[in-house]
py3Dmol code that shows the C-alpha trace and the ligand (Angstrom):
import py3Dmol

protein = """\
ATOM      1  CA  MET A   1     162.200  11.929 -83.178  1.00  0.00           C
ATOM      2  CA  LYS A   2     161.800   8.337 -84.436  1.00  0.00           C
ATOM      3  CA  ALA A   3     161.391   7.195 -88.091  1.00  0.00           C
ATOM      4  CA  VAL A   4     159.271   4.165 -88.874  1.00  0.00           C
ATOM      5  CA  ILE A   5     160.039   2.291 -92.104  1.00  0.00           C
ATOM      6  CA  PRO A   6     157.335  -0.474 -93.139  1.00  0.00           C
ATOM      7  CA  ALA A   7     159.176  -3.271 -94.668  1.00  0.00           C
ATOM      8  CA  ALA A   8     157.229  -6.417 -94.034  1.00  0.00           C
ATOM      9  CA  GLY A   9     155.464  -6.686 -97.297  1.00  0.00           C
ATOM     10  CA  MET A  10     155.884  -9.656 -99.726  1.00  0.00           C
ATOM     11  CA  GLY A  11     157.269  -7.878-102.825  1.00  0.00           C
ATOM     12  CA  THR A  12     154.905  -9.540-105.072  1.00  0.00           C
ATOM     13  CA  ARG A  13     155.443  -7.144-107.928  1.00  0.00           C
ATOM     14  CA  PHE A  14     159.071  -8.213-108.180  1.00  0.00           C
ATOM     15  CA  LEU A  15     158.451 -12.039-108.010  1.00  0.00           C
ATOM     16  CA  PRO A  16     160.323 -14.354-108.694  1.00  0.00           C
ATOM     17  CA  ALA A  17     163.320 -11.885-107.993  1.00  0.00           C
ATOM     18  CA  THR A  18     161.969 -11.295-104.461  1.00  0.00           C
ATOM     19  CA  LYS A  19     161.334 -15.001-103.632  1.00  0.00           C
ATOM     20  CA  ALA A  20     164.431 -15.352-101.510  1.00  0.00           C
ATOM     21  CA  ILE A  21     165.579 -11.665-101.471  1.00  0.00           C
ATOM     22  CA  PRO A  22     163.461  -9.078 -99.659  1.00  0.00           C
ATOM     23  CA  LYS A  23     162.397  -6.289-102.274  1.00  0.00           C
ATOM     24  CA  GLU A  24     164.001  -3.689 -99.864  1.00  0.00           C
ATOM     25  CA  MET A  25     167.353  -5.411-100.514  1.00  0.00           C
ATOM     26  CA  LEU A  26     167.228  -4.929-104.188  1.00  0.00           C
ATOM     27  CA  PRO A  27     170.287  -2.699-105.223  1.00  0.00           C
ATOM     28  CA  VAL A  28     170.150   0.909-106.405  1.00  0.00           C
ATOM     29  CA  GLY A  29     173.700   1.398-107.601  1.00  0.00           C
ATOM     30  CA  ASN A  30     175.784  -0.377-104.842  1.00  0.00           C
ATOM     31  CA  LYS A  31     173.289  -0.008-101.969  1.00  0.00           C
ATOM     32  CA  PRO A  32     170.126  -1.847-101.151  1.00  0.00           C
ATOM     33  CA  VAL A  33     167.113   0.436-101.428  1.00  0.00           C
ATOM     34  CA  ILE A  34     166.457   0.349 -97.785  1.00  0.00           C
ATOM     35  CA  GLN A  35     169.911   1.793 -96.900  1.00  0.00           C
ATOM     36  CA  TYR A  36     168.879   4.942 -98.844  1.00  0.00           C
ATOM     37  CA  VAL A  37     165.639   5.256 -96.886  1.00  0.00           C
ATOM     38  CA  VAL A  38     167.473   4.603 -93.443  1.00  0.00           C
ATOM     39  CA  GLU A  39     170.172   7.310 -94.461  1.00  0.00           C
ATOM     40  CA  GLU A  40     167.382   9.767 -95.396  1.00  0.00           C
ATOM     41  CA  ALA A  41     165.628   9.250 -92.057  1.00  0.00           C
ATOM     42  CA  LEU A  42     169.102   9.820 -90.221  1.00  0.00           C
ATOM     43  CA  ALA A  43     169.811  12.945 -92.288  1.00  0.00           C
ATOM     44  CA  ALA A  44     166.626  14.430 -90.849  1.00  0.00           C
ATOM     45  CA  GLU A  45     168.018  13.916 -87.452  1.00  0.00           C
ATOM     46  CA  SER A  46     165.913  10.862 -86.459  1.00  0.00           C
ATOM     47  CA  ASP A  47     167.588   9.465 -83.429  1.00  0.00           C
ATOM     48  CA  GLU A  48     166.372   5.928 -84.322  1.00  0.00           C
ATOM     49  CA  VAL A  49     165.036   4.234 -87.214  1.00  0.00           C
ATOM     50  CA  VAL A  50     162.549   1.482 -86.666  1.00  0.00           C
ATOM     51  CA  VAL A  51     162.042  -0.997 -89.505  1.00  0.00           C
ATOM     52  CA  VAL A  52     158.803  -2.963 -89.277  1.00  0.00           C
ATOM     53  CA  ASN A  53     160.009  -6.287 -90.542  1.00  0.00           C
ATOM     54  CA  SER A  54     158.518  -9.787 -91.216  1.00  0.00           C
ATOM     55  CA  ARG A  55     160.225 -12.555 -89.522  1.00  0.00           C
ATOM     56  CA  GLU A  56     161.082 -14.047 -92.906  1.00  0.00           C
ATOM     57  CA  LYS A  57     163.162 -11.176 -94.170  1.00  0.00           C
ATOM     58  CA  LEU A  58     166.264 -11.601 -92.125  1.00  0.00           C
ATOM     59  CA  ALA A  59     168.583 -10.487 -94.887  1.00  0.00           C
ATOM     60  CA  ILE A  60     167.500  -6.824 -93.904  1.00  0.00           C
ATOM     61  CA  GLU A  61     168.636  -7.280 -90.345  1.00  0.00           C
ATOM     62  CA  LYS A  62     171.910  -8.986 -91.624  1.00  0.00           C
ATOM     63  CA  HIS A  63     172.704  -6.031 -93.775  1.00  0.00           C
ATOM     64  CA  PHE A  64     172.381  -3.506 -90.845  1.00  0.00           C
ATOM     65  CA  ALA A  65     174.419  -5.769 -88.359  1.00  0.00           C
ATOM     66  CA  PRO A  66     178.003  -5.390 -87.874  1.00  0.00           C
ATOM     67  CA  ASP A  67     180.329  -7.940 -89.554  1.00  0.00           C
ATOM     68  CA  THR A  68     183.691  -7.485 -88.054  1.00  0.00           C
ATOM     69  CA  GLU A  69     185.118 -10.571 -89.940  1.00  0.00           C
ATOM     70  CA  LEU A  70     184.131  -9.320 -93.366  1.00  0.00           C
ATOM     71  CA  VAL A  71     185.488  -5.822 -92.463  1.00  0.00           C
ATOM     72  CA  ALA A  72     188.928  -7.429 -91.256  1.00  0.00           C
ATOM     73  CA  THR A  73     189.152  -9.462 -94.339  1.00  0.00           C
ATOM     74  CA  LEU A  74     188.619  -6.492 -96.516  1.00  0.00           C
ATOM     75  CA  ARG A  75     191.125  -4.428 -94.651  1.00  0.00           C
ATOM     76  CA  ALA A  76     193.746  -7.094 -94.749  1.00  0.00           C
ATOM     77  CA  LYS A  77     193.369  -7.209 -98.568  1.00  0.00           C
ATOM     78  CA  GLY A  78     193.937  -3.290 -98.636  1.00  0.00           C
ATOM     79  CA  LYS A  79     190.270  -2.885 -99.627  1.00  0.00           C
ATOM     80  CA  ASP A  80     189.686   0.014 -97.270  1.00  0.00           C
ATOM     81  CA  ALA A  81     186.736   1.820 -99.113  1.00  0.00           C
ATOM     82  CA  LEU A  82     184.781  -1.478 -99.308  1.00  0.00           C
ATOM     83  CA  ALA A  83     185.544  -2.116 -95.519  1.00  0.00           C
ATOM     84  CA  SER A  84     184.403   1.279 -94.569  1.00  0.00           C
ATOM     85  CA  ALA A  85     181.079   0.891 -96.634  1.00  0.00           C
ATOM     86  CA  VAL A  86     180.383  -2.467 -94.861  1.00  0.00           C
ATOM     87  CA  GLU A  87     181.193  -1.010 -91.407  1.00  0.00           C
ATOM     88  CA  HIS A  88     178.998   2.087 -92.131  1.00  0.00           C
ATOM     89  CA  ALA A  89     175.921  -0.138 -92.961  1.00  0.00           C
ATOM     90  CA  GLY A  90     176.553  -2.220 -89.696  1.00  0.00           C
ATOM     91  CA  SER A  91     176.748   1.010 -87.671  1.00  0.00           C
ATOM     92  CA  LEU A  92     173.487   2.626 -88.565  1.00  0.00           C
ATOM     93  CA  PRO A  93     171.001   2.929 -85.572  1.00  0.00           C
ATOM     94  CA  VAL A  94     168.246   0.671 -87.030  1.00  0.00           C
ATOM     95  CA  SER A  95     166.163  -1.414 -84.769  1.00  0.00           C
ATOM     96  CA  PHE A  96     163.449  -3.905 -85.725  1.00  0.00           C
ATOM     97  CA  VAL A  97     159.932  -4.692 -84.707  1.00  0.00           C
ATOM     98  CA  TYR A  98     157.755  -7.357 -86.390  1.00  0.00           C
ATOM     99  CA  GLN A  99     154.308  -7.397 -88.353  1.00  0.00           C
ATOM    100  CA  ASP A 100     153.302 -11.013 -87.992  1.00  0.00           C
ATOM    101  CA  GLU A 101     150.305 -10.783 -90.109  1.00  0.00           C
ATOM    102  CA  PRO A 102     149.781  -8.869 -93.470  1.00  0.00           C
ATOM    103  CA  LEU A 103     146.985  -6.499 -92.115  1.00  0.00           C
ATOM    104  CA  GLY A 104     147.853  -3.448 -94.031  1.00  0.00           C
ATOM    105  CA  LEU A 105     150.020  -0.384 -94.041  1.00  0.00           C
ATOM    106  CA  GLY A 106     148.316   1.192 -91.083  1.00  0.00           C
ATOM    107  CA  HIS A 107     148.717  -1.968 -89.110  1.00  0.00           C
ATOM    108  CA  ALA A 108     152.452  -2.157 -89.967  1.00  0.00           C
ATOM    109  CA  VAL A 109     152.915   1.471 -88.796  1.00  0.00           C
ATOM    110  CA  HIS A 110     151.156   0.663 -85.458  1.00  0.00           C
ATOM    111  CA  CYS A 111     153.616  -2.189 -84.982  1.00  0.00           C
ATOM    112  CA  ALA A 112     156.147   0.444 -84.066  1.00  0.00           C
ATOM    113  CA  ALA A 113     153.816   2.280 -81.500  1.00  0.00           C
ATOM    114  CA  GLU A 114     155.873   1.459 -78.515  1.00  0.00           C
ATOM    115  CA  LYS A 115     158.987   2.851 -80.167  1.00  0.00           C
ATOM    116  CA  THR A 116     157.544   6.328 -81.037  1.00  0.00           C
ATOM    117  CA  ALA A 117     155.909   6.927 -77.594  1.00  0.00           C
ATOM    118  CA  ASP A 118     154.460  10.432 -77.288  1.00  0.00           C
ATOM    119  CA  ASP A 119     156.425  12.133 -79.970  1.00  0.00           C
ATOM    120  CA  ARG A 120     155.812  13.125 -83.503  1.00  0.00           C
ATOM    121  CA  PHE A 121     157.300  10.525 -85.869  1.00  0.00           C
ATOM    122  CA  TYR A 122     158.446  10.097 -89.483  1.00  0.00           C
ATOM    123  CA  VAL A 123     157.010   7.327 -91.800  1.00  0.00           C
ATOM    124  CA  LEU A 124     159.038   6.572 -94.981  1.00  0.00           C
ATOM    125  CA  LEU A 125     157.786   4.143 -97.344  1.00  0.00           C
ATOM    126  CA  GLY A 126     160.582   2.188 -99.074  1.00  0.00           C
ATOM    127  CA  ASP A 127     159.075   2.241-102.480  1.00  0.00           C
ATOM    128  CA  VAL A 128     160.667   5.686-103.136  1.00  0.00           C
ATOM    129  CA  ILE A 129     163.935   7.101-102.398  1.00  0.00           C
ATOM    130  CA  VAL A 130     164.910  10.807-102.143  1.00  0.00           C
ATOM    131  CA  PRO A 131     168.640  10.927-102.693  1.00  0.00           C
ATOM    132  CA  ASN A 132     169.153  14.506-101.699  1.00  0.00           C
ATOM    133  CA  ASN A 133     167.535  13.882 -98.373  1.00  0.00           C
ATOM    134  CA  ASN A 134     165.775  17.322 -98.340  1.00  0.00           C
ATOM    135  CA  MET A 135     162.089  16.329 -98.254  1.00  0.00           C
ATOM    136  CA  LEU A 136     161.705  15.495 -94.557  1.00  0.00           C
ATOM    137  CA  PRO A 137     163.437  18.725 -93.409  1.00  0.00           C
ATOM    138  CA  ARG A 138     161.033  20.678 -95.572  1.00  0.00           C
ATOM    139  CA  MET A 139     158.151  18.854 -94.121  1.00  0.00           C
ATOM    140  CA  LYS A 140     159.434  19.403 -90.494  1.00  0.00           C
ATOM    141  CA  GLU A 141     159.654  23.299 -91.308  1.00  0.00           C
ATOM    142  CA  VAL A 142     156.031  23.222 -92.346  1.00  0.00           C
ATOM    143  CA  SER A 143     155.054  21.270 -89.199  1.00  0.00           C
ATOM    144  CA  ASP A 144     156.998  23.486 -86.908  1.00  0.00           C
ATOM    145  CA  SER A 145     155.473  26.705 -88.499  1.00  0.00           C
ATOM    146  CA  HIS A 146     151.968  25.265 -87.885  1.00  0.00           C
ATOM    147  CA  GLY A 147     152.337  24.214 -84.202  1.00  0.00           C
ATOM    148  CA  GLY A 148     153.599  20.722 -84.855  1.00  0.00           C
ATOM    149  CA  ALA A 149     150.817  19.793 -87.283  1.00  0.00           C
ATOM    150  CA  ASN A 150     150.844  16.514 -89.328  1.00  0.00           C
ATOM    151  CA  VAL A 151     152.502  16.959 -92.660  1.00  0.00           C
ATOM    152  CA  ILE A 152     152.550  14.740 -95.634  1.00  0.00           C
ATOM    153  CA  ALA A 153     154.311  15.015 -99.033  1.00  0.00           C
ATOM    154  CA  VAL A 154     152.157  14.916-102.126  1.00  0.00           C
ATOM    155  CA  LEU A 155     152.937  14.678-105.841  1.00  0.00           C
ATOM    156  CA  PRO A 156     151.025  16.053-108.664  1.00  0.00           C
ATOM    157  CA  LEU A 157     149.696  13.016-110.769  1.00  0.00           C
ATOM    158  CA  PRO A 158     148.624  12.469-114.315  1.00  0.00           C
ATOM    159  CA  ASP A 159     145.080  11.043-114.606  1.00  0.00           C
ATOM    160  CA  GLU A 160     146.088   7.382-114.990  1.00  0.00           C
ATOM    161  CA  GLU A 161     148.031   7.408-111.833  1.00  0.00           C
ATOM    162  CA  VAL A 162     145.392   8.904-109.576  1.00  0.00           C
ATOM    163  CA  PRO A 163     143.841   5.648-108.737  1.00  0.00           C
ATOM    164  CA  ARG A 164     147.116   4.117-107.329  1.00  0.00           C
ATOM    165  CA  TYR A 165     147.528   6.579-104.584  1.00  0.00           C
ATOM    166  CA  GLY A 166     145.931   8.139-101.529  1.00  0.00           C
ATOM    167  CA  ILE A 167     144.614  11.433-102.822  1.00  0.00           C
ATOM    168  CA  ILE A 168     144.007  14.775-100.715  1.00  0.00           C
ATOM    169  CA  ALA A 169     141.375  17.404-100.869  1.00  0.00           C
ATOM    170  CA  GLY A 170     142.153  20.933 -99.497  1.00  0.00           C
ATOM    171  CA  THR A 171     143.134  24.384-100.283  1.00  0.00           C
ATOM    172  CA  GLU A 172     146.555  25.909-101.048  1.00  0.00           C
ATOM    173  CA  VAL A 173     147.506  28.164 -98.065  1.00  0.00           C
ATOM    174  CA  GLU A 174     150.858  29.235 -99.282  1.00  0.00           C
ATOM    175  CA  SER A 175     153.023  28.463-102.418  1.00  0.00           C
ATOM    176  CA  GLY A 176     153.334  24.639-102.508  1.00  0.00           C
ATOM    177  CA  VAL A 177     151.658  24.042 -99.206  1.00  0.00           C
ATOM    178  CA  TRP A 178     147.938  22.835 -98.820  1.00  0.00           C
ATOM    179  CA  LYS A 179     145.831  22.560 -95.846  1.00  0.00           C
ATOM    180  CA  ILE A 180     144.129  19.132 -96.066  1.00  0.00           C
ATOM    181  CA  ASP A 181     140.274  18.820 -95.530  1.00  0.00           C
ATOM    182  CA  SER A 182     140.135  14.974 -96.333  1.00  0.00           C
ATOM    183  CA  ILE A 183     142.046  12.130 -97.754  1.00  0.00           C
ATOM    184  CA  VAL A 184     140.874   9.118 -99.708  1.00  0.00           C
ATOM    185  CA  GLU A 185     142.856   5.870-100.520  1.00  0.00           C
ATOM    186  CA  LYS A 186     142.921   4.962-104.255  1.00  0.00           C
ATOM    187  CA  PRO A 187     139.816   6.605-105.534  1.00  0.00           C
ATOM    188  CA  ALA A 188     138.490   6.148-109.019  1.00  0.00           C
ATOM    189  CA  LEU A 189     139.622   9.179-111.244  1.00  0.00           C
ATOM    190  CA  GLU A 190     136.036  10.458-111.394  1.00  0.00           C
ATOM    191  CA  GLU A 191     135.693  10.509-107.634  1.00  0.00           C
ATOM    192  CA  ALA A 192     139.222  11.941-106.836  1.00  0.00           C
ATOM    193  CA  PRO A 193     139.050  15.261-105.133  1.00  0.00           C
ATOM    194  CA  SER A 194     142.347  16.283-106.672  1.00  0.00           C
ATOM    195  CA  HIS A 195     145.445  15.174-108.453  1.00  0.00           C
ATOM    196  CA  LEU A 196     147.603  15.424-105.536  1.00  0.00           C
ATOM    197  CA  GLY A 197     148.752  11.895-104.473  1.00  0.00           C
ATOM    198  CA  VAL A 198     150.361  10.818-101.173  1.00  0.00           C
ATOM    199  CA  PHE A 199     153.920  10.183-102.032  1.00  0.00           C
ATOM    200  CA  GLY A 200     155.318   8.097 -99.084  1.00  0.00           C
ATOM    201  CA  ARG A 201     156.863  10.539 -96.595  1.00  0.00           C
ATOM    202  CA  TYR A 202     154.774  11.421 -93.564  1.00  0.00           C
ATOM    203  CA  LEU A 203     155.396  13.448 -90.368  1.00  0.00           C
ATOM    204  CA  LEU A 204     152.716  12.400 -88.024  1.00  0.00           C
ATOM    205  CA  SER A 205     151.405  13.174 -84.479  1.00  0.00           C
ATOM    206  CA  PRO A 206     151.206  10.589 -81.632  1.00  0.00           C
ATOM    207  CA  ARG A 207     147.443  10.830 -82.108  1.00  0.00           C
ATOM    208  CA  VAL A 208     147.718   9.067 -85.354  1.00  0.00           C
ATOM    209  CA  MET A 209     149.217   5.954 -83.468  1.00  0.00           C
ATOM    210  CA  GLU A 210     146.283   6.012 -81.073  1.00  0.00           C
ATOM    211  CA  ILE A 211     143.791   6.074 -83.894  1.00  0.00           C
ATOM    212  CA  LEU A 212     145.565   3.130 -85.667  1.00  0.00           C
ATOM    213  CA  ALA A 213     145.176   1.108 -82.459  1.00  0.00           C
ATOM    214  CA  THR A 214     141.404   0.831 -82.864  1.00  0.00           C
ATOM    215  CA  LEU A 215     140.958   1.488 -86.581  1.00  0.00           C
ATOM    216  CA  PRO A 216     138.659  -1.117 -88.429  1.00  0.00           C
ATOM    217  CA  PRO A 217     139.897  -2.476 -91.724  1.00  0.00           C
ATOM    218  CA  GLY A 218     139.204  -0.439 -94.879  1.00  0.00           C
ATOM    219  CA  ALA A 219     139.908  -0.770 -98.641  1.00  0.00           C
ATOM    220  CA  GLY A 220     141.200  -4.265 -99.401  1.00  0.00           C
ATOM    221  CA  ASN A 221     140.117  -5.349 -96.022  1.00  0.00           C
ATOM    222  CA  GLU A 222     143.314  -3.784 -94.706  1.00  0.00           C
ATOM    223  CA  ILE A 223     144.125  -1.444 -91.896  1.00  0.00           C
ATOM    224  CA  GLN A 224     144.855   1.617 -93.942  1.00  0.00           C
ATOM    225  CA  LEU A 225     147.171   4.445 -92.877  1.00  0.00           C
ATOM    226  CA  THR A 226     145.026   6.736 -95.129  1.00  0.00           C
ATOM    227  CA  ASP A 227     142.080   6.034 -92.998  1.00  0.00           C
ATOM    228  CA  ALA A 228     143.901   7.011 -89.816  1.00  0.00           C
ATOM    229  CA  LEU A 229     144.950  10.347 -91.594  1.00  0.00           C
ATOM    230  CA  ASP A 230     141.403  11.025 -92.629  1.00  0.00           C
ATOM    231  CA  ALA A 231     140.202  10.294 -89.037  1.00  0.00           C
ATOM    232  CA  VAL A 232     142.699  12.523 -87.361  1.00  0.00           C
ATOM    233  CA  LEU A 233     141.576  15.476 -89.452  1.00  0.00           C
ATOM    234  CA  ALA A 234     138.622  15.793 -87.244  1.00  0.00           C
ATOM    235  CA  GLU A 235     140.860  16.757 -84.319  1.00  0.00           C
ATOM    236  CA  GLU A 236     144.111  18.037 -85.751  1.00  0.00           C
ATOM    237  CA  GLU A 237     145.525  19.997 -88.623  1.00  0.00           C
ATOM    238  CA  MET A 238     147.306  18.340 -91.483  1.00  0.00           C
ATOM    239  CA  TYR A 239     149.317  20.061 -94.315  1.00  0.00           C
ATOM    240  CA  ALA A 240     150.634  18.812 -97.609  1.00  0.00           C
ATOM    241  CA  LEU A 241     153.958  19.694 -99.087  1.00  0.00           C
ATOM    242  CA  VAL A 242     153.655  19.549-102.740  1.00  0.00           C
ATOM    243  CA  ILE A 243     156.876  18.008-104.257  1.00  0.00           C
ATOM    244  CA  GLU A 244     158.037  17.698-107.817  1.00  0.00           C
ATOM    245  CA  PRO A 245     158.525  14.334-109.727  1.00  0.00           C
ATOM    246  CA  SER A 246     162.342  15.002-109.667  1.00  0.00           C
ATOM    247  CA  ASP A 247     162.323  15.082-105.918  1.00  0.00           C
ATOM    248  CA  GLY A 248     162.112  11.381-105.486  1.00  0.00           C
ATOM    249  CA  TYR A 249     162.690   8.119-107.533  1.00  0.00           C
ATOM    250  CA  ASP A 250     160.184   5.358-107.534  1.00  0.00           C
ATOM    251  CA  THR A 251     161.551   1.901-107.002  1.00  0.00           C
ATOM    252  CA  GLY A 252     158.277   0.150-106.623  1.00  0.00           C
ATOM    253  CA  THR A 253     157.893  -1.522-110.076  1.00  0.00           C
ATOM    254  CA  VAL A 254     160.417  -3.430-112.105  1.00  0.00           C
ATOM    255  CA  GLU A 255     160.342  -0.617-114.822  1.00  0.00           C
ATOM    256  CA  SER A 256     160.753   2.232-112.261  1.00  0.00           C
ATOM    257  CA  TRP A 257     163.440   0.436-110.450  1.00  0.00           C
ATOM    258  CA  PHE A 258     165.463   0.043-113.648  1.00  0.00           C
ATOM    259  CA  ALA A 259     164.875   3.753-114.340  1.00  0.00           C
ATOM    260  CA  THR A 260     166.074   4.670-110.916  1.00  0.00           C
ATOM    261  CA  ASN A 261     169.235   2.621-111.346  1.00  0.00           C
ATOM    262  CA  ALA A 262     169.937   4.189-114.602  1.00  0.00           C
ATOM    263  CA  ALA A 263     169.400   7.820-113.038  1.00  0.00           C
ATOM    264  CA  ILE A 264     171.503   7.067-110.001  1.00  0.00           C
ATOM    265  CA  MET A 265     174.345   5.578-111.957  1.00  0.00           C
ATOM    266  CA  GLN A 266     174.484   8.496-114.247  1.00  0.00           C
ATOM    267  CA  GLY A 267     174.947  10.568-111.077  1.00  0.00           C
TER     268      GLY A 267
END
"""
ligand_1 = """\
16
G1P
C 150.573 3.356 -100.106
C 149.527 4.294 -99.486
C 149.047 5.301 -100.487
C 150.217 6.081 -101.094
C 151.228 5.118 -101.687
C 152.420 5.819 -102.193
O 149.700 2.634 -101.087
O 148.441 3.546 -98.969
O 148.148 6.397 -99.888
O 149.777 7.077 -101.969
O 151.514 4.033 -100.732
O 153.346 4.963 -102.831
P 150.620 1.339 -101.753
O 151.457 1.790 -102.894
O 151.337 0.547 -100.634
O 149.457 0.500 -102.289
"""
view = py3Dmol.view(width=600, height=400)
view.addModel(protein, "pdb")
view.setStyle({"model": 0}, {"cartoon": {"style": "trace"}})
view.addModel(ligand_1, "xyz")
view.setStyle({"model": 1}, {"stick": {}})
view.zoomTo()
view.show()
């Protein structure tokens, strides 16, 4: 199974810090955020991680490329732990495709269509990290137990956060698992069908890729992944795994990025 990580966004929330450095390269502890996300995908037995990059953000590619000179220099100085860490980052099976226009998250995911072929695939948004790597395996269990159905992770949200997320409607079918009826992107609180927000981890069927290929722009004039999920519900089942706030760390705003760093450094 492939994993897709959309990473072509401009990182506007972190400007000017992200003027020259991609937001995915901001550190959490001693690793860039995107390395956590790649490692999470690999821990879930993805055979390849496909990063959807923009052509401006070459630092991401440099990070995952081998650097034998740097490794040799570190080893010659006896800095073996650092050499191994550099070697590890350069050895991860990451490939790149490009999103040349900022047409939305759904469009970004579809840029990886040729890589995912006819198989189910994971999508991991880089705004959140799941250091214990256990969320995708739990989602795969739910999918497998429902004949390979689509599964997304959702988080119970306080009122004020509801309008910032994709929100599901559905019914709880077993403890912590909902069967989804519909899903709406960033509704006003009064119109939200629940307080369960799409967290940023998806296990999707090949049909979602097909739908994305012809999907018209939605909210914000962007091709929305949420719209493709809502559309696929007419044909396929989708389940939501309800997670807890402590299951993941948000790195998507300056404040939450600092809080994540503090939490990770305290170990
Ligand atoms: C995206 C998705 C949204 C999801 C959110 C999670 O929105 O469109 O459905 O709830 O990620 O972080 P964004 O935060 O990119 O605006």
